[in-house]
C-alpha positions as CSV (number, residue, x, y, z in Angstrom):
1,X,111.0,158.5,161.0
2,X,109.6,158.2,157.5
3,X,112.1,159.7,155.0
4,X,111.6,159.9,151.2
5,X,114.7,158.2,149.1
6,X,116.4,160.0,146.5
7,X,116.3,158.2,143.1
8,X,120.2,157.6,143.4
9,X,119.5,155.4,146.5
10,X,116.4,153.1,145.1
11,X,118.7,150.1,144.5
12,X,118.2,149.6,148.3
13,X,114.5,148.9,147.7
14,X,114.8,147.1,144.5
15,X,117.0,144.7,146.0
16,X,114.4,143.9,148.5
17,X,111.8,143.0,145.8
18,X,112.1,139.5,143.7
19,X,111.4,139.7,140.1
20,X,108.2,138.2,140.3
21,X,104.5,139.0,138.7
22,X,103.4,140.3,141.9
23,X,106.2,142.9,141.9
24,X,106.2,143.8,138.0
25,X,104.5,147.1,138.7
26,X,106.5,148.3,141.5
27,X,109.6,147.3,139.9
28,X,108.7,149.1,136.9
29,X,108.0,152.3,138.9
30,X,111.4,152.1,140.5
31,X,112.8,152.9,136.8
32,X,110.5,155.8,136.6
33,X,112.1,159.4,137.8
34,X,108.5,160.6,138.8
35,X,107.7,157.8,141.3
36,X,108.0,158.4,144.9
37,X,109.9,156.1,147.4
38,X,109.3,156.5,151.3
39,X,111.1,154.1,153.9
40,X,111.2,154.0,157.5
41,X,115.1,153.5,157.5
42,X,117.5,154.5,154.5
43,X,120.1,151.5,154.7
44,X,117.8,148.6,155.9
45,X,114.1,149.6,155.5
46,X,111.3,147.3,157.1
47,X,108.7,149.4,155.6
48,X,108.5,150.7,151.8
49,X,106.0,152.6,149.9
50,X,106.5,153.0,146.3
51,X,104.0,155.3,144.7
52,X,103.0,157.2,141.5
53,X,101.2,160.3,141.8
54,X,99.9,160.8,138.3
55,X,97.2,158.1,138.2
56,X,93.8,159.1,139.4
57,X,93.8,158.6,142.3
58,X,97.4,158.3,143.1
59,X,98.5,154.5,143.5
60,X,100.9,153.1,146.4
61,X,102.6,149.7,146.7
62,X,103.0,149.3,150.5
63,X,105.7,146.5,151.8
64,X,106.2,146.0,155.4
65,X,105.1,143.6,158.3
66,X,102.4,144.3,160.6
67,X,104.7,144.6,163.5
68,X,105.8,147.9,161.9
69,X,102.6,149.2,163.6
70,X,103.7,152.9,164.3
71,X,105.2,153.5,161.1
72,X,102.3,152.1,159.1
73,X,99.8,154.1,161.2
74,X,102.0,157.1,160.8
75,X,102.1,156.8,156.9
76,X,98.3,156.2,156.5
77,X,97.7,158.9,158.6
78,X,99.3,161.4,156.0
79,X,97.1,160.2,153.4
80,X,94.2,162.5,153.6
81,X,93.6,162.8,149.9
82,X,91.8,159.8,147.6
83,X,94.3,156.9,147.1
84,X,94.5,153.5,145.7
85,X,96.6,151.0,147.8
86,X,98.1,147.6,146.9
87,X,99.1,145.6,150.0
88,X,99.8,142.4,151.2
89,X,97.3,140.3,153.3
90,X,99.2,140.7,156.3
91,X,98.9,144.6,156.4
92,X,95.2,144.4,155.7
93,X,94.2,144.3,159.3
94,X,96.4,147.5,159.9
95,X,95.2,149.2,157.1
96,X,91.7,149.0,157.6
97,X,92.0,150.2,161.2
98,X,93.8,153.2,160.4
99,X,92.6,154.1,156.7
100,X,89.0,154.6,155.5
101,X,88.6,151.7,153.0
102,X,85.8,152.2,150.7
103,X,86.6,148.7,149.0
104,X,89.0,145.8,149.2
105,X,89.6,143.2,146.4
106,X,92.1,140.5,146.4
107,X,94.3,140.6,143.4
108,X,94.6,137.5,141.2
109,X,98.0,137.0,139.4
110,X,98.7,135.0,136.3
111,X,101.9,134.3,134.6
112,X,103.4,132.1,131.8
113,X,105.4,129.1,133.3
114,X,109.0,129.0,132.7
115,X,108.3,126.2,129.5
116,X,105.5,128.8,127.9
117,X,106.6,129.4,124.5
118,X,104.6,132.1,122.5
119,X,102.1,131.0,119.9
120,X,101.6,133.2,116.5
121,X,98.7,135.4,116.4
122,X,96.3,133.8,114.0
123,X,94.7,137.2,112.9
124,X,96.5,139.1,109.9
125,X,94.7,142.3,111.2
126,X,97.2,142.5,114.2
127,X,100.2,144.6,114.3
128,X,102.6,146.5,116.3
129,X,102.0,150.0,116.6
130,X,104.4,153.0,116.0
131,X,104.6,156.5,117.4
132,X,102.8,157.9,114.6
133,X,99.8,155.8,115.1
134,X,99.1,157.6,118.4
135,X,96.4,159.7,117.1
136,X,94.6,156.3,116.6
137,X,95.4,155.1,119.8
138,X,94.2,158.1,121.4
139,X,91.0,158.4,119.5
140,X,90.0,154.8,120.1
141,X,90.9,154.4,123.5
142,X,90.5,157.8,125.3
143,X,88.3,156.2,127.9
144,X,90.4,153.4,128.6
145,X,93.4,155.6,129.8
146,X,94.4,153.2,132.3
147,X,96.2,151.3,129.3
148,X,98.8,153.9,129.6
149,X,98.9,154.8,133.2
150,X,102.5,154.4,134.3
151,X,103.8,156.1,131.1
152,X,101.7,159.1,131.8
153,X,100.5,159.6,127.9
154,X,99.9,157.3,125.1
155,X,103.1,159.0,123.0
156,X,105.3,157.7,126.0
157,X,103.6,154.3,126.1
158,X,104.6,153.9,122.1
159,X,108.1,155.5,122.8
160,X,109.0,153.4,125.6
161,X,106.4,150.4,125.8
162,X,104.7,148.5,123.3
163,X,101.3,148.1,122.0
164,X,99.8,145.5,119.4
165,X,96.5,146.5,117.9
166,X,93.6,144.6,115.7
167,X,92.4,147.1,112.9
168,X,88.8,146.7,111.3
169,X,88.0,149.1,108.2
170,X,91.1,151.2,109.0
171,X,90.2,151.7,112.9
172,X,91.5,150.1,116.0
173,X,89.3,147.6,117.3
174,X,91.3,146.1,120.1
175,X,94.6,146.6,121.7
176,X,97.3,145.0,124.3
177,X,99.7,147.0,125.8
178,X,102.7,146.7,128.0
179,X,101.2,148.0,131.4
180,X,104.5,147.5,133.2
181,X,107.5,145.4,132.7
182,X,110.6,144.0,134.6
183,X,113.6,142.3,133.4
184,X,111.8,139.2,133.5
185,X,108.0,139.9,133.1
186,X,105.8,141.9,131.1
187,X,102.5,142.8,132.5
188,X,99.8,142.9,129.8
189,X,96.5,144.9,129.5
190,X,93.9,144.6,126.8
191,X,90.8,146.5,125.8
192,X,88.2,145.9,123.0
193,X,85.8,148.7,121.6
194,X,82.2,147.6,122.9
195,X,81.1,147.2,119.2
196,X,83.9,144.3,118.4
197,X,83.4,142.3,121.6
198,X,83.1,138.7,121.1
199,X,85.5,138.2,118.2
200,X,88.6,137.0,120.3
201,X,90.6,140.0,119.2
202,X,92.0,141.0,122.7
203,X,93.6,137.5,123.0
204,X,95.0,137.7,119.4
205,X,96.5,141.1,120.5
206,X,97.8,139.6,123.5
207,X,99.4,136.8,121.7
208,X,101.4,139.1,119.4
209,X,102.5,141.4,122.0
210,X,103.8,138.6,124.2
211,X,105.4,137.1,121.4
212,X,107.2,140.3,120.7
213,X,108.2,141.1,124.5
214,X,109.5,137.4,124.6
215,X,111.5,137.2,121.4
216,X,113.0,140.7,121.7
217,X,113.2,141.2,125.6
218,X,113.0,137.4,126.9
219,X,110.0,138.6,129.0
220,X,107.3,136.2,130.0
221,X,103.9,137.7,129.7
222,X,102.0,138.1,133.4
223,X,98.3,139.4,134.2
224,X,96.9,141.4,137.0
225,X,93.0,141.3,137.6
226,X,90.3,140.2,139.8
227,X,87.7,137.4,140.4
228,X,84.8,139.6,139.2
229,X,86.5,140.3,135.8
230,X,85.8,136.9,134.3
231,X,86.8,138.0,130.7
232,X,90.3,139.2,131.6
233,X,90.8,135.9,133.7
234,X,89.8,133.8,130.7
235,X,91.9,135.7,128.1
236,X,94.9,135.2,130.3
237,X,94.0,131.4,130.6
238,X,93.8,131.1,127.0
239,X,97.0,133.0,126.5
240,X,98.8,130.0,128.4
241,X,99.3,131.7,131.7
242,X,98.7,130.3,135.2
243,X,97.6,131.7,138.5
244,X,101.1,132.3,140.6
245,X,101.3,130.9,143.9
246,X,100.6,134.2,145.6
247,X,97.7,135.0,143.8
248,X,95.1,136.5,145.7
249,X,97.8,137.1,148.5
250,X,97.7,140.8,147.7
251,X,94.8,143.2,148.1
252,X,93.9,146.2,146.3
253,X,92.2,149.0,148.5
254,X,90.8,152.2,147.9
255,X,89.0,155.0,149.5
256,X,87.8,156.4,146.2
257,X,84.8,155.7,144.2
258,X,85.7,154.4,141.1
259,X,83.6,155.3,138.4
260,X,83.0,154.1,134.4
261,X,85.8,152.3,132.7
262,X,88.0,152.5,135.9
263,X,85.7,150.4,137.9
264,X,86.0,147.6,135.8
265,X,89.9,147.5,135.7
266,X,90.6,148.0,139.2
267,X,93.1,146.8,140.1
């Protein structure tokens, strides 16, 4: 029987997830009161769903073994609405059998090695944004609202996360944001307005943000992308990140047709 866990019992699930780049987003959602956690057994779960209902479509992180066939089939059968799933490769045969998959993309994970140390941003136009800058952030990146997906609003991102931005002629040209974070890692996202592409601004913003996160919280930067997003992959490598041992062992599935900017950043 599947059951929804109250936040007071999420530590049971949190203890099952190692603090790795692959689990950074899921661990972050376990600190969000608006997330939903569903398990098969409350005391000793073998199947776990951690979901965030406020993205479009809702996002689910699924953990378990293919042997839990009945639980997985039952859970997927309840997902009648559009949804995105992040699953391990071992669950893919079951998920594709019982759920209408529109597309499936292996996820590339990159992270800083333990020996990594931040570099100073070389561009003097880069600075940390503050709550009073929310209008500039919203104006420049309304289409890229995935930058604050797990925070729900840019106001919440600036209050509870961090953003570094490159300014040109008084306007934000490029940003790096904390998409999610755990005690050990900070997952970064970058975006640059089209007219400013090719200037290396995203890398400089990412360097500035990773330095702040490392110095203030001791977090190492990590990155989530896919093989089709060459620019994102190259930026992560230039930041000094390396593919993790479990890169491409997680798969992003969707029964939803991602359009526009969303199509370029999924997962």
